[in-house]
C-alpha positions as CSV (number, residue, x, y, z in Angstrom):
1,X,35.3,12.7,63.4
2,X,33.5,14.2,60.3
3,X,33.2,18.0,60.3
4,X,30.4,20.0,58.7
5,X,32.8,20.8,55.9
6,X,33.4,17.1,55.2
7,X,29.6,16.5,55.1
8,X,29.2,19.4,52.7
9,X,31.8,18.0,50.3
10,X,30.2,14.6,50.5
11,X,26.8,16.0,49.5
12,X,28.4,18.0,46.7
13,X,30.1,14.9,45.3
14,X,26.8,13.0,45.6
15,X,24.9,15.7,43.6
16,X,27.6,15.7,40.9
17,X,27.4,11.9,40.7
18,X,23.6,11.9,40.4
19,X,23.7,14.6,37.6
20,X,26.5,12.7,35.7
21,X,24.4,9.5,35.9
22,X,21.4,11.3,34.6
23,X,23.4,12.8,31.7
24,X,24.8,9.3,30.8
25,X,21.3,7.8,30.8
26,X,19.9,10.7,28.6
27,X,22.7,10.3,26.1
28,X,22.1,6.5,26.0
29,X,18.4,6.9,25.4
30,X,19.0,9.5,22.6
31,X,21.5,7.2,21.0
32,X,19.1,4.3,21.0
33,X,16.4,6.4,19.5
34,X,18.7,7.4,16.7
35,X,19.5,3.8,16.1
36,X,15.9,2.7,15.8
37,X,14.7,5.7,13.9
38,X,17.5,5.3,11.3
39,X,17.6,2.4,8.9
40,X,18.7,-0.3,11.3
41,X,21.4,1.9,12.7
42,X,23.1,2.6,9.4
43,X,21.4,5.9,8.6
44,X,21.4,9.3,10.3
45,X,19.1,10.0,13.2
46,X,15.9,11.3,11.6
47,X,14.2,12.7,14.6
48,X,14.3,16.4,14.0
49,X,17.1,17.0,11.5
50,X,16.2,19.2,8.6
51,X,18.2,17.0,6.3
52,X,16.4,13.7,7.0
53,X,13.9,11.8,5.0
54,X,10.6,10.1,5.5
55,X,11.3,7.4,2.9
56,X,13.6,4.4,3.2
57,X,15.3,5.2,-0.1
58,X,15.9,8.6,-1.8
59,X,17.9,8.8,-5.0
60,X,18.6,11.7,-7.3
61,X,20.2,11.4,-10.7
62,X,21.4,14.5,-12.6
63,X,20.4,13.7,-16.2
64,X,22.1,16.8,-17.6
65,X,25.5,16.1,-16.1
66,X,25.2,12.3,-15.9
67,X,25.9,11.9,-12.2
68,X,24.3,10.8,-9.0
69,X,23.5,13.7,-6.7
70,X,21.9,12.0,-3.7
71,X,22.0,8.3,-2.8
72,X,20.3,7.2,0.4
73,X,19.8,3.5,0.4
74,X,19.6,3.6,-3.4
75,X,20.4,-0.1,-3.7
76,X,17.9,-1.3,-1.0
77,X,15.4,-3.8,-2.4
78,X,11.9,-2.7,-1.8
79,X,8.4,-3.2,-3.2
80,X,7.6,-0.3,-5.6
81,X,3.8,-0.5,-6.0
82,X,2.6,1.3,-9.2
83,X,6.1,2.4,-10.2
84,X,6.0,-1.1,-11.8
85,X,3.9,0.6,-14.5
86,X,6.9,2.5,-15.7
87,X,8.3,-0.8,-17.0
88,X,4.9,-1.8,-18.3
89,X,4.8,1.3,-20.4
90,X,8.4,0.8,-21.7
91,X,8.0,-2.8,-22.7
92,X,4.5,-2.3,-24.2
93,X,5.7,0.5,-26.5
94,X,8.6,-1.8,-27.7
95,X,6.2,-4.7,-28.4
96,X,3.6,-2.4,-29.9
97,X,6.1,-1.1,-32.5
98,X,7.3,-4.6,-33.3
99,X,3.7,-5.5,-34.1
100,X,3.5,-2.5,-36.5
101,X,1.0,-0.7,-34.3
102,X,0.9,2.9,-33.3
103,X,-0.7,4.7,-30.3
104,X,-3.6,5.9,-32.4
105,X,-4.7,2.3,-33.1
106,X,-7.7,0.8,-31.4
107,X,-7.2,-0.4,-27.8
108,X,-9.8,-1.6,-25.3
109,X,-10.1,-2.4,-21.7
110,X,-10.6,-6.1,-21.4
111,X,-13.2,-7.9,-19.2
112,X,-10.4,-9.9,-17.6
113,X,-8.5,-6.8,-16.6
114,X,-11.6,-5.1,-15.1
115,X,-12.3,-8.3,-13.1
116,X,-8.7,-8.3,-11.7
117,X,-8.9,-4.7,-10.8
118,X,-12.3,-4.9,-9.1
119,X,-11.1,-7.9,-7.1
120,X,-8.0,-6.0,-6.0
121,X,-10.0,-2.7,-5.5
122,X,-7.7,-0.8,-7.8
123,X,-8.4,2.6,-9.3
124,X,-10.0,2.9,-12.8
125,X,-10.6,6.1,-14.7
126,X,-13.9,4.8,-16.1
127,X,-13.4,3.2,-19.5
128,X,-16.0,0.5,-20.0
129,X,-15.2,-3.0,-21.3
130,X,-15.0,-3.0,-25.1
131,X,-15.5,0.8,-25.3
132,X,-14.0,2.2,-28.5
133,X,-10.9,3.8,-27.1
134,X,-7.4,3.8,-28.5
135,X,-4.0,2.8,-27.2
136,X,-3.2,6.4,-26.4
137,X,-6.1,6.4,-23.9
138,X,-4.9,3.3,-22.2
139,X,-1.3,4.4,-21.9
140,X,-2.1,7.8,-20.6
141,X,-4.6,6.6,-18.0
142,X,-2.1,4.0,-16.8
143,X,0.7,6.5,-16.2
144,X,-1.3,9.7,-15.4
145,X,-3.9,8.2,-13.1
146,X,-2.4,4.7,-12.4
147,X,-5.3,2.8,-13.9
148,X,-4.8,-0.9,-13.2
149,X,-7.3,-2.1,-15.7
150,X,-5.5,-0.2,-18.5
151,X,-2.1,-1.7,-17.3
152,X,-3.5,-5.2,-17.4
153,X,-5.3,-4.7,-20.7
154,X,-2.1,-3.4,-22.3
155,X,-0.2,-6.4,-20.9
156,X,-2.7,-8.8,-22.4
157,X,-2.8,-7.1,-25.8
158,X,1.0,-6.9,-26.1
159,X,2.0,-10.1,-24.4
160,X,-0.7,-12.4,-25.5
161,X,-1.5,-12.9,-21.8
162,X,-0.5,-11.2,-18.6
163,X,1.9,-13.8,-17.4
164,X,3.8,-13.8,-20.6
165,X,4.0,-10.0,-20.6
166,X,5.4,-10.1,-17.1
167,X,8.1,-12.4,-18.3
168,X,8.9,-9.9,-21.1
169,X,9.1,-7.2,-18.5
170,X,11.8,-9.1,-16.5
171,X,13.7,-9.9,-19.7
172,X,13.7,-6.2,-20.5
173,X,14.9,-5.4,-17.0
174,X,17.9,-7.7,-17.6
175,X,18.6,-6.1,-21.0
176,X,18.9,-2.6,-19.6
177,X,20.8,-3.7,-16.5
178,X,18.3,-3.5,-13.7
179,X,20.1,-6.1,-11.6
180,X,18.1,-5.6,-8.4
181,X,14.6,-5.7,-9.9
182,X,12.0,-8.5,-10.4
183,X,8.4,-8.0,-11.5
184,X,5.4,-10.2,-10.7
185,X,2.6,-8.0,-12.2
186,X,2.1,-5.3,-14.8
187,X,0.1,-3.1,-12.4
188,X,2.3,-3.3,-9.3
189,X,-0.3,-4.7,-6.9
190,X,1.9,-6.4,-4.3
191,X,3.0,-10.0,-4.7
192,X,5.7,-11.7,-2.7
193,X,8.9,-11.7,-4.7
194,X,8.4,-8.4,-6.5
195,X,11.0,-5.7,-5.8
196,X,13.2,-3.1,-7.2
197,X,15.5,-0.3,-5.9
198,X,15.5,3.5,-6.2
199,X,18.6,3.4,-8.3
200,X,17.1,0.8,-10.7
201,X,13.9,2.8,-11.1
202,X,16.0,5.9,-11.9
203,X,18.0,3.8,-14.4
204,X,14.7,2.6,-16.0
205,X,13.6,6.2,-16.5
206,X,17.0,7.3,-17.7
207,X,16.8,4.6,-20.4
208,X,13.1,5.3,-21.3
209,X,12.8,9.0,-21.4
210,X,14.7,9.5,-24.6
211,X,11.8,7.7,-26.3
212,X,9.5,10.5,-27.6
213,X,6.2,8.6,-26.9
214,X,7.4,7.6,-23.4
215,X,8.5,11.1,-22.6
216,X,5.2,12.6,-23.7
217,X,3.1,10.1,-21.7
218,X,5.2,10.7,-18.6
219,X,5.2,14.5,-18.8
220,X,1.8,15.5,-20.2
221,X,0.0,17.5,-17.6
222,X,-3.6,17.0,-18.9
223,X,-5.2,14.7,-21.4
224,X,-8.7,14.1,-22.8
225,X,-9.5,10.6,-24.0
226,X,-11.2,9.6,-27.2
227,X,-14.8,10.8,-27.5
228,X,-17.2,7.8,-27.5
229,X,-20.9,7.2,-27.2
230,X,-20.5,6.4,-23.5
231,X,-18.2,9.4,-22.9
232,X,-19.2,12.0,-25.6
233,X,-16.8,14.6,-24.1
234,X,-14.0,12.1,-23.4
235,X,-12.5,11.5,-20.0
236,X,-10.4,14.3,-18.7
237,X,-7.2,13.2,-17.0
238,X,-4.4,15.0,-15.2
239,X,-1.0,13.9,-14.1
240,X,-1.3,13.3,-10.3
241,X,2.3,14.2,-9.6
242,X,2.4,17.4,-11.7
243,X,-0.9,18.5,-10.2
244,X,0.3,17.9,-6.6
245,X,3.7,19.7,-7.0
246,X,2.1,22.7,-8.7
247,X,1.0,23.7,-5.2
248,X,4.6,24.0,-4.1
249,X,6.7,27.0,-5.3
250,X,10.4,26.6,-5.2
251,X,12.6,29.1,-7.0
252,X,14.0,27.8,-10.3
253,X,12.4,24.4,-9.7
254,X,9.7,22.6,-11.7
255,X,8.2,19.1,-11.8
256,X,8.0,18.1,-15.5
257,X,6.4,14.7,-15.0
258,X,6.0,11.8,-12.6
259,X,4.3,8.8,-11.2
260,X,3.0,8.0,-7.7
261,X,2.9,4.5,-6.2
262,X,1.1,3.1,-3.1
263,X,0.2,-0.2,-1.6
264,X,0.0,-1.0,2.1
265,X,3.1,-3.2,1.8
266,X,5.2,-0.8,-0.3
267,X,4.1,2.4,1.4
268,X,4.2,5.5,-0.7
269,X,6.7,6.0,-3.6
270,X,7.2,8.5,-6.3
271,X,9.2,8.9,-9.5
272,X,9.8,12.4,-10.7
273,X,11.4,14.2,-13.6
274,X,12.3,17.6,-12.3
275,X,14.1,20.7,-13.6
276,X,16.2,23.1,-11.5
277,X,18.3,25.9,-12.8
278,X,18.0,24.6,-16.4
279,X,19.2,21.0,-15.5
280,X,17.0,17.9,-15.5
281,X,16.9,15.4,-12.6
282,X,15.3,12.1,-11.9
283,X,14.1,11.8,-8.3
284,X,13.0,8.5,-6.8
285,X,11.7,7.9,-3.3
286,X,10.6,4.4,-2.0
287,X,9.2,3.1,1.2
288,X,7.4,6.1,2.9
289,X,5.0,4.7,5.5
290,X,3.3,7.9,6.7
291,X,-0.4,7.6,7.1
292,X,-2.5,8.0,4.0
293,X,-3.2,11.7,3.5
294,X,0.3,12.8,4.6
295,X,2.8,13.6,1.9
296,X,6.2,12.6,3.3
297,X,7.4,11.2,0.0
298,X,6.7,14.5,-1.7
299,X,8.4,16.4,1.1
300,X,11.4,14.1,0.5
301,X,11.6,15.2,-3.2
302,X,11.5,18.9,-2.1
303,X,14.1,18.3,0.6
304,X,16.4,16.6,-1.8
305,X,16.1,19.2,-4.5
306,X,16.7,22.0,-2.1
307,X,20.1,20.5,-1.3
308,X,21.1,20.6,-4.9
309,X,22.6,23.9,-6.1
310,X,22.4,23.0,-9.7
């Protein structure tokens, strides 16, 4: 015969069992959330950790000391959008010099390039077809404001045609050891089969920045194009990345240059040359799919650089 004491113990054990079951279920749910929020279960749970990233890949290379500081999925193949123009710039400068040309020589936006850009609804700074600009104007607009017409015009001028220039881009990628990169366009508008990695983009910049012209194009904060009849005051350009980061104040940290990238397929990406405590760093983020208007890729740069003591 059960006593009141026995019933009391039974109820107590029942309550303990219920709470243990609830605890197990909660732990299981949290674990599953971490699995799906991370990169297929291989990354850290990104839910509310201060050390997590919005981008699929984050890579920081210390140029001064010659070492990798941060590598989060640095070898993951992803579309890179307009970061493609970083190779367009490199290869075009190489071909330009082989032709005996300099950046002050005449260069114009082509009708073909404008037609391509309008069809793809890309950004243009406003150069008209056959306007008397020079190569400087096209290179700076391509990198500072990601002008697709300038990128495709440069490709046509230096490669004879766009397809041949893209082939030259891929040859150059092989030469400098970008083993996980393949280009399909000079402007980075998404095409199936085009990809790179954060570590390859960092290596591309590492190999390119020693070139004085490349460095100047990549790091110039503001630029005024050639004065023409159509633009008597020139077209004023500013580097999108430098302008954006000027709003953020971090002690002993400065963005020296950079390039944004965005397409719907690639998400938001960024390539940055930064300085902290007297040392220079290349910072690459790829695959940030926050809504347009949010700046998760920029937050990732700041988060990464805060981790580095320098």
